[in-house]
N, C-alpha and C positions, 0 to 999 in steps of 0.2 A: 358617667359611662353610658354609652348608647345601649339601650335595652335590647336592640335588635340583634338577632343571631346572624351576623354577616356571612360566615362560611356556609350556613344552611341556605341563606337567601341567594347568594351568588351562584351556588350549585344549582339552584332552581331557575336561573335566569339565562335566557338565550339572547344574544345580540345579533341583529340583522342589519348589515350595511347595504344601502341601496347604491349599486354601482353600475346600473344597466342603461342609464340614459345616453342618448346620442351625443350630448354635449355640444349642440350646434352653436351656442353662444361663445364657446371656447375655440371654435374653428379659427385657424387651421391647426392648433395644437392637438385637436382631436381628430385630425384627418386620418391618422393611422393607429390611434390608440383611444381607449375609453377615457372619460373625464377623470375618474379616480387614479388613472395611471400616469397622468401628466406630471412631469418632474416639478418639484417644489424645493425652494431654499437650497439649491445646489446639489444635494445628495439624496433627497427624499422623494417620495411620490405623495400625491394628495391623499390617497387612501391610507397612508401611514398615520394620519391624524386621528380619524375615528377608531382605527384598530388599536392604536397606542392608548387612547383614552379608555377603551374597554379593558385592556390589559392592566393599566394602572388603577382601574376601579375594581379589579378582582374578577372581571367578567372574562373568562378564558374559554368560552364557547362562542365562536363568532362565525357566522355565514356571511359571505359577500355575494350578493346577487348581481350577475353580469349578463350582458346581452350584446352590445355593439362593440366591435373592434377590441375584443376581450383578450387576445393572445398575450399582449404585453402585460396586462394586469394579472393574468393567470401565472405567467412566469415570475412576476415580482412577488406575488403572494406565496407561491411555492418555495421561492428562494429565501424569503425573509422570515416567515413565521413557522418555526419548527419546534415542537415541544417533545419532551422525552417519551419513550415508549411506555413508561409506567404512569403516565398522566392521561386523564380523559380530556385534557384541554385541546383545542384545535382552532385554527383559522382556515376555513375551507370555502371553496368556490361552489356556487350553485348557478350554473349557466342556464339560460332560457332553453327549453327543450319541448319537443312535441310529445304529447301523451295521448292515450286512447280517448281521453275526455276533453283535451284542449290542444289544438294545433296552432295557436296564435302566439305572437310575440307578446312580451309584457306591454300592456297598454297604459300603465301608470304605476305609481308606487303601491297602491292597494292591490291592483291586479297582480303585481309581481309577488307580493306576499301570499295572496290567495293561491296562486299557481304552485307554490312550494309548501303549502300548509301540511301536506301529507308527510313531508320530511320534518317539519318543525314539531308536529304533534306526536311523533312516534316515541318521544322521550317525555318524562313527566315534568317538563318546564312549566312553572307557574306564572312567570313574568317574561314578557318579550320587549326588549329595547330595540326600537327601530330608528336607524340613523341615516342621515344624508351622507353621501360620499364626497362632497365638494365644499367643505367648510373648514375654516382655520379657527380653532378654539381649543381650550383645555378645560375639561369638565370632569368632576368626580361623579359618576352616575350613581354611586351609592347614596349621595345626598338626594338625588331625584327619587330614587327608590324609597328612601327613608320617608320623604314627604308623602309619596304615593301610598305607602303602607299605613302610616299613622293617620292619614285623612280618610282611609278606607275608600280611596278612589277606584273607579273601574278603569279609568284611563287618565294618564297625566301627560301633558305636553309641555315642553320647555318653551318659554317666551323670553324675549329680551326687550327692555324699554328702548323705544326709538322716538325720534322727533316727528313733528307733524309732516314735514316734507317727505321723509323716508317712509312714513306709514302708508303712503299711497302705493308702495311697491310690494307690500307684504299682506299676508293674511293676518288680520287684527282680531285679538280676543278681548272680550269685555267680561270682567269677573265681578262676583259679589264680594262681601267682606271676608269670606272664608277662602277666597281665590278659586271658587268653583266657576267654571266658564258658563256664562248664561247667554252669550251671543258671539257669533263669529261672522266677520265680513271679509271677503276676499278683495284686496286692493281697493279700499274705500277712497272715493275721489271728492265727493261734495263736502263743503265746509260743515253743513248741517250734520251729516253722518259722522264726520270726524269728531265733532263736538260731543256727540253721544257716546263715542268709544274711548274718550280720554280716560286715563287712569285717575281714579278719584283721589282727592286731596289726602284722605286718611291713609290710603295705601302708599301714596307717594312719600308721605312722611315716614311711614314704616320702613320704606326702602332707602331712606336717607336722602331723598330729593326734596327740593322746595315744594311746599304744598300747592303752590300756584303753577307748577311746571306743566308744560304742554307735551306729555309723553303718552305713548301707546304701547300695548303689549303685542309685539310681533312674533309670530310663530317661527321657531328655529328649525322646524322639520325634524324634531327629536320627540319620539313618542314612547310611552310605556303602557302596555296593555296587560291586563289580567288574561289568563289563558282562555277562559270561557267567553269573556267579552270580545276578544279578538275573533274567535270563531263566529260568534253571532253578528258582529259588526261587518264581517266579510261575507255573510250569507246573502249576497245580492250580486248585481253586475256592476257596482261602482268601481271606477278605475283609479281614483286618486284619493288619498287620505284627506288632504287639505281642502279640496274643492267639494268632495262628495261625502265621504264617510264621517268625518268629524261633525259637520253641521247637522247631519241626520242623527248623530248620537246624543246631542245636547239635551233634548227633552226626555230621553230614555235612560241615560246613564249618568253616573257621577264623574264628570270630566273636570279635572283640576289643572290649574296652571302652575308650573314651577318657574319662578322668575329668576333668570340668570343675569348677573350684572358684571361678568368678566368680559374679556376681549372676545369678540366673535366677528368673523368676516365671511360672508358668502363669496367665494372666489369663482363664481360661475361665468364671469365675463372676462374678456381680455384686459380691460382697464382695471377691474378689481383684482385680477390675478397679478398684473404688473405692479400695482400699488402695494399689494400685500407683500410681495417679494422684496421690493425696494425698501419698505418700512423696516424690514428685518436688519438692514444695514445701519439703522440708527444706533446711537450709543446705548440708549435704553429703549429697546423696541417694545411695543405693546404686547407682542407675543414673543416669549423667550425660549429659544431652543436650548439654552444653557441651564434649564431647570433640572437639577440632578434628582430631585424627588420624584418627578413625573416625566421621565425622558420620552422622547419620540423615537420609536424603533423603526428600523429600515433594514434593507439588505446589507449585510457585512461583506464588503467587496475585497478587503485585504489589498488595497491599493497603496503604492508608496506615498510618502509625504510629498507635498507640492514643492517644486523647485522654482525659485524666483531669481532671475538673472538681471539684476539692476533695474527692475521695474519701479515705478512710482505708483503706490497704491494708497488710496484714501477712502475711508468709510465703505469698505467692500467686504464681501464674503468670498473666500477662496476655498474651494472644495478639494478633496483628495485627488492625487495623481495628476496635477496640472504642471505644465511647463510654461512659464511666462517670461519672455525675454524683456528687453529694454522698452517696455510699453508703459502707457499712462492709463490707470484704471481708477475711476471715481464713481462712487455710489452705484456699484453694480454687484450682481450676484454671478459668480463664475462657477459653473458646474464641473462635475468630475471629468477627468481626462481632457481638460481644455488645453489647447495649445495656442498661445497668442504671441505673435512674433514682434520684433523690435519696430519702434516707430509708430505703433498703432495706439490710438486713443479709444477707450471704451468708457462711455459716460452714460449714467442713468439707463443701464441696459441689463438684460439677463442673457448670459451665455450658458446654454444648458450642457455643453460639453459633448462627450461621445461615449458610445457603448464599447469602443475598442480603440487600440492604438493603430496608427497608420503605418504598420511595419512593412507593408508590401508596396509602398508608394514608388519605390525605385523601379518597379516593373511597369509603372504606368506614367505616361507623360501627357495625357490628354485632360487632366483635371488638376486644380490646385490641391495643395496638401489639405488634409483634414484639419479643421480649426480655422483660425483667423490669421491671414497673411500679414506681410509687412506694410507699414505706412497706411493702414486703414483708419477710417473714422466711423465709429458706431455710436449712435446717440438715440435714446428713446426707442430701443429695439429689443426684440426677443429673437435670439438665434437658437433655433431648436437643435436637437441632437444630430450629430454626424453631418452637420453642414460644412461646406467648404467655401470660404470667402477668400478670393484671390487678392494678391498684392494691390494696394492702392485703391481698394473699393471704398465707397462712401455710402453709408446706410443711415438715413435720417428721414423723419416725416416732414421736415420743414418744407413749406410751400406746396404740400400735397393735400388731397381730400382726406377727411376723417376716415372714410372707408373706401377701399380700392383694391381690386384684384390685378396684380401685375404678373410679369414673367418671373417665376420662381420667388415671388414674395407677395405678401398681402398687407394691407393697412386696415387695422381694426381699432376703433376708438382713439385714433391718432397715434397708434403704436405700430411700427413696422414689424412684421413677423416673417422671418425666413423659415420655411417649414423644414421638417425633419428630412435629412439627406439631400437638401437642395444645394446647388452650386451657384455662387455669384462669381462671374469671371473676373480676372484681373482688370482693374480700372473701372469696374462696374459702378454705376451711380444710381442709387435708389433714393 
């Protein structure tokens, strides 16, 4: 039996989700919404992942820090996470604001936490769990807290083993035998530096990897701070945890690494977002939304069951409230309230659906119906919410540049993205 008193520990723990970044790498999905508000897996939002991990870990006091294009995220949080009036649990928004002492926007992750410290410290929280808002993973934060407490760490950060090629894109930690971090390097590039940062054979064996493996501890952007350590670590002008705060902490504090070995994906780019969604259509995906022990929560919309009228569907996810006529759908994610008409082929694509049904279309004759029209071909594309694709349209990146800005569409990382509310005319060819 775990000797730790979990009810007492989780009561003293506050979770902070970073949701304020501009999300430029996810543009144009972030053209009108913040990164954590981007739809995921047909019916969820990205922010549902860290918030659900918190709830499933018994952490029921969660702040989401927001800044850019935050209206959609605010609406989703307020609609999705409601606790009863007799509970002290909450999931609340803390938006960037001007104060008598600071009139600037959040300059980075550390600066965002610093600007809200007065709210975090007004209650006797002893531990602060700081999370990124754009990752797909399932983690029990009680396990991280357990290691943090038993090792008497001042700060614990979660890392994940990555290969040599991927290591050049992450902040890489090097630890001693007790997993105390003794060195941090941001995106190491040279072979000599990478050789010095490799996970040592003894630790690799302990983790169940071959002792001669070429693996590195990459930061996941998940941190646990003791209360007094967080206050001292932010008593400066540093703007980012990974680049500034953590390297300066290493000689002064006990900074430990919690090595996570489950599925984890940073979905901060169009290609990563696209691949993570389509992998969910696999027979046994790496990330399982069907896990009943640790469900992913979201807004309960009370939509009708989807209606399929003779369609051929293979290896796809169909969300609530859809109407799909005699279409062919293969390895695709179909979002809520999607309408796909007969003769259309959707392949290797994400259709995000709509925020409403097109009940007033009879009063308008100047635009296609909401959804995907007849006899369309959509391949390797992301069709954002409330888009209108006219009959006979073809949307594919074949023969086009990897990155391109077109009329009512964009190509990013070889994926065609039709932005929210855009219209592709009948017969349009992208």
